[in-house]
C-alpha positions in Angstrom: 65.8 70.1 130.2 62.4 70.4 128.3 60.7 72.2 131.2 63.5 74.7 131.0 63.4 75.3 127.6 59.6 75.8 127.7 60.3 78.4 130.4 62.7 80.3 127.9 60.1 80.0 125.1 57.1 81.2 127.3 59.0 84.3 128.6 61.1 85.2 125.6 60.9 89.0 124.7 60.1 90.1 121.0 58.4 86.5 120.3 56.9 87.9 117.2 60.6 88.4 115.7 62.6 85.4 117.4 64.6 83.4 114.6 62.4 85.0 112.0 65.6 86.3 109.6 66.9 83.5 107.6 70.6 82.8 107.0 71.3 81.6 103.5 72.8 78.0 103.7 75.7 77.5 101.3 76.2 81.1 100.6 79.5 82.9 100.5 81.0 84.2 104.0 80.1 87.8 102.8 76.4 87.1 102.0 76.2 85.1 105.3 77.7 88.1 107.2 75.1 90.4 105.5 72.5 88.3 106.6 73.6 88.5 110.3 74.3 92.3 110.0 71.6 94.6 111.4 71.4 94.1 115.1 74.6 96.0 115.6 73.1 98.8 113.7 70.1 99.0 115.7 72.1 99.3 118.7 74.4 102.0 117.2 71.6 104.4 116.9 71.5 104.7 120.7 75.0 106.2 120.6 74.2 109.0 118.2 70.8 110.0 119.7 69.6 113.5 120.7 71.2 113.0 124.3 74.5 112.7 122.6 73.9 115.7 120.6 73.6 117.4 123.8 76.5 116.3 125.5 78.6 116.8 122.4 77.3 120.2 121.7 77.9 121.4 125.1 81.5 119.7 125.1 82.5 121.1 122.1 81.3 124.7 122.5 82.6 124.9 125.8 86.1 122.9 125.5 86.8 122.7 122.0 88.3 119.4 121.1 89.4 118.5 124.5 87.0 116.0 125.5 87.1 113.9 122.1 89.1 111.2 124.2 86.0 110.7 126.4 84.1 109.7 123.3 86.6 107.4 122.0 87.1 105.7 125.5 83.7 105.3 125.8 83.0 103.8 122.4 85.6 101.1 123.4 83.8 100.2 126.5 80.6 100.2 124.5 82.2 97.6 122.3 83.4 95.4 124.8 80.1 95.2 126.6 78.1 94.9 123.6 80.2 91.8 122.7 79.3 90.5 126.1 75.5 90.9 125.3 75.8 89.3 122.1 77.4 86.3 123.5 74.8 86.1 126.2 71.9 86.1 123.8 73.4 83.6 121.4 74.6 81.1 124.0 71.9 81.1 126.4 68.9 82.1 124.4 68.0 84.7 127.0 68.2 88.6 126.8 69.8 90.3 129.7 66.5 90.9 131.5 65.4 87.5 131.4 69.2 86.4 132.6 68.7 88.8 135.5 65.3 87.6 136.6 66.8 83.9 136.7 70.2 85.1 138.4 68.9 87.1 141.3 66.3 86.6 143.8 63.0 88.7 142.7 63.5 91.8 145.0 67.1 92.4 143.3 65.6 91.6 139.8 62.6 94.2 140.8 64.7 96.8 141.8 67.1 96.3 138.4 63.8 96.8 136.4 62.7 100.0 138.3 66.5 101.3 137.5 66.5 100.0 134.0 62.9 101.8 133.5 64.3 105.2 134.8 67.0 105.0 132.3 64.9 104.2 129.5 62.5 107.2 130.5 65.8 109.6 130.6 66.7 108.3 127.3 63.4 108.5 125.7 63.1 111.8 127.2 66.0 112.9 125.2 64.9 111.2 122.0 61.5 112.7 122.2 62.9 116.3 122.9 65.1 116.1 120.1 62.7 115.0 117.7 60.3 117.7 118.8 62.9 120.5 118.4 63.8 119.2 114.8 60.2 119.3 113.9 60.1 122.8 115.1 63.2 124.0 113.3 62.1 122.2 109.9 58.1 122.8 109.9 57.6 125.2 112.7 55.7 122.7 114.7 55.3 123.8 118.5 57.3 121.8 120.8 54.0 120.2 122.7 52.7 119.1 119.3 56.1 117.8 118.4 56.4 115.5 121.3 52.9 114.1 120.8 53.7 113.5 117.2 56.8 111.8 117.9 54.9 109.5 120.0 52.6 108.4 117.3 54.8 108.1 114.6 57.1 105.6 116.3 54.1 103.2 116.4 53.8 103.8 112.6 57.4 102.5 112.1 57.1 99.8 114.6 54.2 98.5 112.6 56.6 97.6 109.9 57.7 94.7 112.1 54.6 93.0 110.8 56.3 92.8 107.5 59.2 91.3 108.9 62.4 92.5 111.2 64.7 93.3 108.0 62.1 95.8 107.1 62.7 97.6 110.4 66.2 97.2 110.2 66.1 98.9 106.5 64.1 102.0 107.9 66.7 102.5 110.7 69.7 102.0 108.1 68.1 104.7 106.0 67.9 107.1 109.1 71.5 106.3 110.2 72.6 106.8 106.6 71.0 110.2 106.8 72.7 111.2 109.9 76.1 110.1 108.7 75.8 111.8 105.4 74.6 115.0 107.2 77.9 115.2 109.3 80.2 114.2 106.5 78.8 117.4 104.9 79.3 119.3 108.0 82.9 118.3 108.5 83.7 119.6 105.0 82.1 122.9 105.3 83.3 123.4 109.2 86.9 122.8 108.0 87.9 121.9 111.8 91.6 122.0 112.9 92.5 118.5 112.5 95.7 119.0 114.7 93.7 120.0 117.5 91.2 116.9 116.7 93.9 114.7 116.8 95.3 116.3 120.1 91.9 116.1 121.9 91.3 112.4 120.9 94.6 111.0 121.9 95.9 113.3 125.0 93.4 113.0 127.7 92.7 116.3 129.5 89.7 117.4 132.1 89.6 121.3 132.0 87.1 121.6 134.9 84.5 120.2 137.2 81.8 121.1 134.5 83.8 119.3 132.0 83.9 116.3 134.5 79.9 116.4 134.3 79.7 116.8 130.8 82.2 113.7 130.5 80.0 111.8 132.5 77.0 112.7 130.2 79.2 111.5 127.1 79.7 108.1 129.2 76.0 107.6 130.0 75.0 108.5 126.5 77.5 106.4 124.7 77.4 103.2 126.9 73.7 103.4 127.2 72.4 100.7 130.1 69.1 99.9 128.0 71.1 99.2 124.9 72.8 96.3 126.7 69.3 94.7 127.3 68.1 95.3 123.6 71.2 93.9 121.9 71.2 90.6 123.8 67.5 90.0 122.6 67.8 91.2 119.0 71.0 88.9 118.2 68.1 86.2 118.4 66.1 87.1 115.5 68.6 85.3 113.2 67.6 81.7 112.5 71.0 80.3 113.2 72.0 76.7 112.4 72.3 74.0 115.3 75.6 73.0 116.9 78.7 74.6 118.0 80.1 75.6 114.9 77.1 77.3 113.8 77.0 79.2 117.3 80.7 80.2 116.9 79.9 81.6 113.4 77.0 83.5 114.8 79.2 85.0 117.5 81.8 85.8 115.0 79.7 87.8 112.4 77.7 89.5 115.2 81.0 90.5 116.9 82.1 92.0 113.5 78.7 93.8 113.0 78.8 95.2 116.4 82.4 96.7 116.1 81.6 98.2 112.7 78.4 99.8 113.8 79.7 101.3 116.8 82.8 102.6 114.9 80.2 104.3 112.7 78.5 105.9 115.8 81.9 106.8 117.2 82.4 109.0 113.7 79.0 110.7 114.3 79.7 111.3 118.1 82.9 112.7 117.5 81.5 114.7 114.4 79.0 116.4 116.6 81.8 117.7 118.9 83.9 118.8 116.1 81.4 120.7 114.8 80.7 122.4 117.8 84.3 123.1 118.6 85.2 124.3 115.0 82.0 126.8 114.8 81.0 127.6 118.2 84.2 127.3 120.5 86.5 129.1 118.2 84.0 132.1 118.3 83.7 132.0 122.1 79.8 130.8 122.1 78.6 128.3 124.5 75.5 126.4 123.2 72.6 126.1 125.6 69.7 125.1 123.2 69.6 122.9 120.2 67.6 125.9 118.5 70.6 128.2 119.1 73.0 125.7 117.4 70.6 125.5 114.4 70.5 129.2 114.1 74.3 129.9 114.8 75.1 127.4 112.1 73.0 129.1 109.6 74.9 132.1 110.4 78.3 130.9 110.5 78.2 128.2 107.4 74.8 129.1 105.7 71.3 127.8 105.7 72.1 124.5 104.0 74.4 123.7 107.0 71.4 124.7 109.3 68.9 122.4 107.5 71.4 119.6 107.3 71.8 119.9 111.0 67.9 119.8 111.6 67.4 116.8 109.1 69.9 114.7 110.8 68.7 115.7 114.2 65.0 114.3 113.4 66.7 111.2 111.8 68.6 110.7 114.9 65.4 111.2 117.2 63.4 109.0 115.0 65.8 106.0 114.8 66.7 106.1 118.5 62.9 106.2 119.6 62.4 103.0 117.6 65.2 101.2 119.2 64.1 102.7 122.9 60.5 101.4 122.4 62.0 98.2 121.8 64.2 98.2 124.6 61.4 99.0 127.1 59.3 96.1 125.5 62.3 93.7 126.2 62.9 95.1 129.8 59.3 94.8 130.7 58.9 91.2 129.3 62.0 89.8 130.6 61.8 91.2 134.3 58.3 90.9 134.9 57.4 88.1 132.6 54.2 89.5 131.4 52.3 89.0 127.8 50.3 91.6 126.5 49.8 92.7 122.8 52.8 94.3 121.2 50.7 97.5 120.4 49.8 97.8 124.4 53.4 97.4 125.4 54.6 100.2 123.0 52.1 102.8 124.1 53.0 102.2 127.5 56.8 102.6 126.8 55.8 105.9 124.6 53.8 107.1 127.3 56.5 107.0 130.2 58.6 109.0 128.0 56.1 111.6 126.7 54.4 112.5 129.8 57.8 113.6 131.3 58.7 115.5 128.1 55.4 117.4 127.9 55.8 118.3 131.8 59.6 119.6 131.3 58.8 121.5 128.2 55.9 123.2 129.6 57.8 124.2 132.8 60.9 125.5 130.9 59.0 126.9 127.9 61.5 124.8 125.7 64.6 126.8 126.9 67.9 125.2 127.7 67.3 121.9 125.8 71.0 121.2 125.7 71.3 121.0 129.5 68.2 119.2 129.8 69.7 116.4 127.5 73.0 116.4 129.2 71.4 115.9 132.7 69.3 112.9 131.2 72.4 111.5 130.0 74.1 111.6 133.5 71.0 109.8 134.8 72.1 107.2 132.2 75.4 107.2 133.5 74.3 106.6 136.9 72.3 103.5 136.1 75.3 101.8 133.9 76.8 99.9 137.3 73.3 98.2 137.5 73.3 97.0 134.0 77.0 96.2 133.8 77.6 94.3 137.1 74.6 91.6 136.2 76.2 91.5 132.5 79.4 90.4 133.7 78.3 88.2 136.4 75.9 86.3 134.0 78.6 85.9 131.3 81.2 84.7 133.8 79.0 81.9 135.0 80.4 78.7 133.4 77.1 76.9 134.2 75.2 79.1 132.1 77.9 80.1 129.3 79.7 76.7 129.0 82.8 77.0 126.9 81.9 80.7 125.9 82.4 81.9 129.5 84.1 85.0 129.8 88.1 84.8 130.0 89.9 85.9 132.9 90.9 89.2 131.4 87.3 89.7 130.3 86.0 89.4 133.7 88.8 91.5 135.4 87.9 94.3 132.7 84.4 94.1 132.9 84.2 94.7 136.7 87.0 97.0 136.5 84.8 99.3 134.2 81.7 99.1 136.7 84.0 100.0 139.7 85.3 102.9 137.8 81.8 104.1 136.5 80.4 103.6 139.9 83.3 105.4 141.6 83.1 108.5 139.2 79.2 108.6 139.7 79.7 108.7 143.5 82.2 111.3 143.6 79.8 113.6 141.0 76.9 113.0 143.7 79.3 113.9 146.6 79.9 117.2 144.7 76.5 117.6 143.7 74.3 116.9 147.0 77.2 116.4 149.7 78.5 113.4 151.6 75.3 113.1 154.0 72.9 112.5 151.3 75.3 110.0 149.6 75.8 108.1 152.9 72.1 107.8 153.6 71.7 106.4 149.7 74.7 103.9 150.4 73.1 103.0 153.6 69.7 102.3 152.1 71.3 100.2 149.3 73.4 98.3 151.9 70.5 97.5 154.1 68.4 96.3 151.0 71.3 94.0 149.9 71.5 92.6 153.5 67.9 92.1 153.7 67.8 90.3 150.2 70.8 88.0 151.3 69.9 86.9 154.8 66.2 88.1 155.5 64.1 87.5 152.4 63.0 83.8 151.7 62.0 83.1 148.3 59.4 80.7 147.2 60.7 78.5 144.5 57.8 78.0 141.9 59.6 77.7 138.8 62.9 76.0 137.9 65.7 78.3 136.6 67.6 78.8 133.5 68.0 76.9 130.3 71.9 75.9 130.5 72.1 75.8 134.1 
């Protein structure tokens, strides 16, 4: 057992922040909750990042309030999955990447790592582009220079971790409050049709095939795969007490933190789509670029509204680049079991996002940014089953989770979500590239699975997981 715990400690992600946040003993429940609160907030910024802006602006300007129900449903799914993540991290002491490395054979774990890196690159691409556009709108910074600035400033912000994880959470809280305040203002000045908002939220509809593509983008932007890895790690920054009761308290307070934070993210997501529907769709305008949205808001609602839009976009990009960089570090450390200096890890993660961003912006001339953001989020949606399935599998394993193992309805719901999302993605691929290519891709996946199951022989060099 000591050897197993040593393995966990040796390969733990974010070791510099592990159990560094004190929980006050003997304090009121409210004060103890405040000490636990924070991880949910960091996770929530991924649900209001520039990728969400792209899908919500496209959905609202094209189809009015019709796709609000997709945001609501996606948010419920995100809350359910994030609760599984925090339970995994608190009960096993491992993040999802570490758990996958232990649970699956090495080729499978390696494949999951590659897929997760693709998702992180797609997400970071949206965040970098969004931040660069915001810098261009506010200060006239050229887009390419904005991309480079975004890569450097996130390193400065992450340096605050040297002064404690709570300092980083405070920075993110400030950025999230800026986004929230900005859209509170936009809701007042845009004066949307609240009857249409209610109908779009609670009456499902799918106006067209293109709306289905945007809906998948909304799903990918809301239930982000790399955020599942992030949350299972950062809940371990709290120095909780020992024993079953302390663990139950940590799960309870983190669950409340998650639900509260993701509800806030739902408001922001919905507000972006509502704003687009009220200002653009009502005028028959389809937004193709973030810059176009900024200019049209200035014309329709005044310069203050346009400025608030750009400031909120910058805050969105900066907050999500922080958490995206942390997620990249967690995934790399957990899957590959490597240890390099935090600065080097974060430079690698930033580089994987900045280089594609520079190439795409150079190729497009900075045009059609909304379409670029939508497609990046569709890529995220396609990666989701490869994160959800391992998450449900590990948290449904009694050997690892003990009495905190998933209940029957949670297992069924988790796998149902995985099947539904996978099925929708297959349908989209068939519509996009045809049955022949989809069949070839499925044959490759099936062949890989068969090789791992019956052909691959793994050398056992280390014992596996704590709690097994």
